[in-house]
C-alpha positions in Angstrom: -46.7 -38.9 20.0 -43.2 -38.9 18.7 -41.8 -35.7 17.6 -38.9 -36.0 15.2 -36.4 -33.4 15.8 -35.5 -31.8 12.4 -31.7 -32.2 11.4 -29.8 -29.3 10.6 -29.0 -28.7 6.9 -25.4 -28.3 6.2 -24.7 -25.8 3.6 -22.7 -27.0 0.6 -19.1 -25.9 0.9 -18.0 -23.1 -1.3 -15.3 -23.8 -3.9 -12.1 -22.1 -3.6 -11.3 -19.6 -6.1 -8.3 -19.7 -8.1 -5.6 -17.2 -7.1 -5.1 -14.7 -9.7 -1.3 -14.2 -10.8 0.1 -11.0 -9.0 1.3 -8.3 -11.4 5.0 -7.6 -11.0 5.8 -4.4 -9.1 6.0 -1.3 -11.2 8.9 -1.5 -13.5 11.4 1.2 -13.6 11.0 3.7 -16.2 13.4 3.8 -19.1 15.7 6.6 -19.5 17.9 8.6 -17.1 17.2 9.1 -13.4 16.0 12.6 -12.3 19.4 13.0 -10.6 21.1 12.2 -13.8 18.9 15.0 -15.6 19.8 17.5 -12.9 23.6 16.8 -13.2 23.2 17.4 -17.0 21.3 20.6 -16.3 24.1 21.8 -14.1 26.8 20.9 -16.6 25.0 22.5 -19.5 24.5 25.8 -17.6 28.2 26.1 -16.9 27.6 28.8 -14.2 30.5 29.3 -11.8 28.1 30.1 -9.1 25.9 27.1 -9.5 22.4 26.5 -10.8 19.3 27.7 -9.0 16.5 25.2 -8.1 14.1 27.0 -10.5 16.4 26.8 -13.5 16.9 23.1 -12.7 13.0 22.6 -12.2 12.5 24.1 -15.6 15.1 22.1 -17.3 13.9 18.8 -15.8 10.3 19.7 -17.0 11.5 20.4 -20.5 13.4 17.1 -20.8 10.7 14.9 -19.3 8.0 16.6 -21.2 5.9 17.2 -18.1 4.3 20.6 -16.9 5.7 22.5 -14.0 3.2 21.6 -11.3 3.4 20.8 -7.4 4.2 17.1 -8.2 7.2 17.9 -10.2 8.4 20.6 -7.8 8.2 18.1 -4.9 10.0 15.5 -6.9 12.9 17.8 -7.9 13.1 19.2 -4.3 13.3 15.6 -2.9 15.9 14.5 -5.5 18.1 17.6 -4.8 18.0 17.0 -1.1 18.8 13.5 -1.5 21.6 14.4 -3.8 23.1 16.7 -1.2 22.9 14.2 1.5 24.5 11.6 -0.8 27.2 14.2 -1.4 26.6 14.1 -5.3 25.5 17.5 -5.4 26.9 20.5 -3.4 24.6 23.4 -2.0 26.3 26.7 -2.3 23.9 29.5 -1.1 20.5 28.9 -2.9 22.4 27.2 -5.9 23.7 23.7 -6.6 26.9 22.4 -8.1 28.0 18.9 -8.8 30.1 17.8 -5.8 34.0 17.1 -6.2 34.2 19.2 -9.4 35.1 22.5 -7.8 37.9 24.4 -9.6 39.6 25.3 -6.2 42.9 23.8 -5.7 45.0 23.9 -2.7 48.5 25.5 -3.0 51.2 23.8 -1.0 
C-alpha cells in the first residue's frame, strides 16, 4: 500500500494595491495671522497703558467671526505668549503693547 502524501496547496498571491495619492498638508489659511490681528487691535485701541487680554480676545473673535470659547482663548493666549517671547509684544502688568513703539525717549 502506497500512501500518497497530499501536497500543500499554495495560496494565490495577493495583488498589490495601488497607493493612493497623499493629500498635501493643510494649507495655510488666507488672511492675516492672529498676531497681525492682535497688533491691529492694540493699534486701534490707542490706550497708553496697553490693551488687556480680554479686550484682545473679543476683538480677535469679532474679526475672525468665531465665538469666544476655550479654543479661541487658548489660541490667543498662545499667540500672546509667543509674541512676548519673540519680543514683538511687550507685557506691561496685565496689558500688552507693541514692542519698540514706546513713547519714552532718553534725554542725554
